[in-house]
C-alpha positions in Angstrom: 166.6 117.3 39.2 169.6 115.0 39.9 173.0 116.6 39.8 176.0 114.7 38.5 179.5 115.6 39.6 182.4 114.3 37.5 185.8 114.6 38.9 188.4 115.1 36.2 191.9 114.0 36.6 194.9 114.0 34.2 195.2 110.3 35.0 193.0 107.8 33.2 192.2 104.2 34.0 192.8 103.4 30.3 196.3 102.3 29.4 198.2 104.8 27.2 198.2 102.3 24.3 194.4 102.7 24.1 194.5 106.4 23.7 194.2 108.2 20.4 196.1 111.4 19.8 194.3 114.6 19.1 194.3 116.0 15.6 192.5 119.3 16.1 188.8 120.0 16.3 185.9 118.7 14.3 184.4 121.1 11.8 181.2 121.2 13.9 183.1 122.9 16.7 182.8 119.8 18.8 185.5 118.1 20.9 188.9 117.3 19.3 188.8 114.5 16.8 191.0 111.5 17.4 193.3 109.6 15.1 194.7 106.1 15.4 197.4 105.7 18.1 200.9 105.9 16.9 203.7 103.8 18.5 207.2 104.9 17.5 208.6 101.5 18.5 206.9 99.8 15.6 208.0 102.3 13.0 211.3 101.8 11.2 213.8 104.7 10.8 213.5 106.9 7.7 214.6 105.3 4.5 217.6 106.9 2.7 217.5 108.1 -0.9 214.6 108.5 -3.3 211.7 106.2 -2.4 210.7 106.0 -6.0 214.0 104.2 -6.8 212.6 100.8 -5.8 208.9 101.7 -6.3 208.2 101.4 -2.5 206.1 104.0 -0.7 208.0 106.5 1.3 208.3 105.4 5.0 207.3 107.7 7.7 210.0 109.1 9.9 210.3 107.6 13.4 208.7 109.6 16.2 210.8 111.1 18.9 210.2 110.4 22.6 209.1 114.0 22.9 206.6 113.6 20.1 205.1 110.5 21.6 204.8 112.2 25.0 203.2 115.2 23.4 200.6 112.9 21.7 199.9 111.3 25.1 199.2 114.7 26.7 197.1 115.8 23.8 195.0 112.6 24.1 194.5 113.2 27.8 193.4 116.8 27.2 191.1 115.6 24.4 189.4 113.2 26.9 188.8 116.1 29.3 187.4 118.3 26.5 185.0 115.5 25.4 183.6 115.2 29.0 183.2 118.9 29.3 181.7 119.3 25.8 179.0 116.7 26.6 178.1 118.3 30.0 175.2 120.5 30.6 176.2 124.2 30.8 175.1 124.6 34.5 177.1 121.5 35.5 180.5 122.6 34.0 181.4 124.9 36.9 181.0 122.2 39.5 182.9 119.6 37.4 186.2 121.2 37.7 188.1 121.1 41.0 191.5 122.6 41.8 193.5 120.6 44.2 195.1 123.7 45.8 197.3 122.0 48.4 198.8 119.7 45.8 199.5 122.6 43.4 201.2 124.6 46.1 203.3 121.5 47.1 204.3 120.8 43.5 205.3 124.4 42.8 207.3 124.7 46.1 209.1 121.5 45.4 210.1 122.7 42.0 211.4 125.9 43.4 213.5 124.1 46.0 215.4 122.4 43.3 216.7 125.8 42.3 218.5 126.2 45.6 222.2 127.3 45.6 223.2 123.6 45.5 221.7 123.4 42.0 224.7 124.0 39.8 223.5 123.0 36.3 222.2 126.1 34.5 219.7 125.2 31.9 218.3 128.0 29.7 214.7 127.4 30.6 215.3 127.3 34.4 214.7 131.0 34.9 211.4 130.7 33.1 210.4 127.7 35.1 211.2 129.7 38.2 209.1 132.6 37.0 206.1 130.4 36.3 206.3 128.5 39.6 206.5 131.8 41.5 203.6 133.2 39.4 201.5 130.1 40.2 202.1 130.5 43.9 201.2 134.2 43.6 197.9 133.4 41.8 197.1 130.9 44.6 197.9 133.7 47.1 200.8 131.8 48.7 203.8 133.5 50.2 207.4 132.3 50.0 209.4 131.7 53.2 212.5 133.9 53.5 214.9 131.1 52.9 213.2 130.0 49.7 212.9 133.6 48.5 216.7 134.1 49.1 217.5 130.9 47.2 215.4 132.1 44.3 217.1 135.5 44.2 220.5 133.8 44.4 219.7 131.4 41.6 218.4 134.1 39.3 221.5 136.3 40.0 223.7 133.4 38.9 221.7 133.2 35.6 222.8 136.6 34.4 
């Protein structure tokens, strides 16, 4: 029997314009269904007043940058689900690969931006700090003393 290994990445060779956003799952329990791509740049802003005044159909509101980015992420995740859904059950465990070193580097870099020189206090920064430290703990990584002190200092300034 031949074994096939598929390496999954959040990057795709397809341009984002070719992606279709996810709209939930199919009734059969299969991979998420896709809808036509939506591009906020081609949509006009919402019309004012009652659309029935001139008999024109109501225009859709313009998508925000956040909504467009969310749709791109959903499309990438849907692509991954489709690949995994079609894979043989015994192949799924070898198809996924955690790039541990890159994860540790990413989390550590994020924590270093919380150092004492970081003065802007955003409401979500303590949660980001928590999740980055948690991710490192799950990966069984330890923090160096300087970084640990910077995190404690940052969190104490958030109170």
